Structures are given as C-alpha cells and as structure tokens.
C-alpha positions, -999 to +999 in steps of 0.1 A: +000+001-001+015+034-008+017+063+013-013+081-001-037+050-001-025+045+036-033+080+046-068+079+030-074+048+050-060+063+082-085+092+077-115+069+076-106+047+105-132+049+134-124+019+156-093+000+172-099-029+152-098-009+120-063+003+132-052-031+139-062-041+103-045-011+088-013-020+106-014-056+095-018-045+059+011-021+063+031-053+079+033-040+113+025-055+146+004-035+171-012-047+201-045-034+212-032-006+235-009+005+208-040+006+182-058+024+207-033+053+212-029+055+174-067+059+170-066+087+196-038+104+176-056+100+144-088+114+158-069+145+172-054+155+139-092+158+127-099+191+144-086+225+135-065+230+164-043+202+159-036+213+124-026+246+135-003+231+161+012+210+135-003+177+146-012+164+111-022+129+098+010+129+078+029+134+112+010+105+128+016+083+096+055+088+100+056+082+141+032+054+144+031+038+111+068+044+096+053+060+064 
C-alpha cells in the first residue's frame, strides 16, 4: 500500500480494530493498546486546533506507521 492510500485509509478509521487491520496491511505488529493510542492520535488530527499546532495525519503516519 502506498503512502497516499495509507493516509486515506487512516483518515477513515473509526475503531481500534480498523487500526489493527491497517497496521497488519502495512506489515506492522501492534497490540490493542498501541492501536488505541494510534486511534486517539488519528482522531486528534481531525480538528482544526491540532492542524494549527502541527499535529497532522502525515505526522502521525510517520511516527506510528513508519510511512
């Protein structure tokens, strides 16, 4: 999966199970707690204040999914 497809999928996740499935598709191993943390970070990027502070989906993808 290329980066743009992974980012699009990340923007759509809404459950921890979906994050786990995405990580598996990317060849990563995450436990439930890591996926829950990732979901929280992904959800944070969806508000304007996070983007203004530099917390973007791309940044989360790089930090948590090695994209």
